[in-house]
C-alpha positions, 0 to 999 in steps of 0.5 A, a space after each residue: 811185890 806191891 800192886 797200887 792202882 791209883 796214880 796218886 798213891 804210888 809213893 805209899 809202897 815205899 813209905 810202907 816198906 821203909 817205915 809204916 810196916 813196922 807200926 802197922 797193927 794189922 801186920 803185927 797181928 797177921 804175923 801170928 794169925 792162922 794161915 789162910 784165915 781172913 781178918 778185917 782190921 775193924 774186927 780188932 781196931 775200933 774207931 777210938 784206936 784208929 783215931 789215936 793211931 799213927 798208922 791210920 792217922 798219918 798214913 792210911 787216912 791221908 791217902 784216903 784209905 781206912 779199912 783193911 782186910 788181909 790174910 797170911 797166904 804162905 809162911 815158911 822159914 824163908 818167907 811170909 806172903 800176905 795179901 791185903 786190900 784197902 777200902 777208901 775212907 768214904 766206903 764202909 768196912 768190908 763185910 764177911 
């Protein structure tokens, strides 16, 4: 399930599902993160990392996004459920 609230970003869901989920550095981290713990991308990925990363440079930033905060909400043998929110490139990082 995806919830996209900006008309100019509807294609992001399919792009993410079909390619960018496989290279999303926060998602890779979240697969083994503690259940229910909230993580901010900026705590793990600095500006140098973002400046050379395909996920940020070719996907998030061109759509006007930069910061992500997320959590694994459920994990079982059958499924994993994640929640994630994005802040625009012009907005500061999420705060604790």
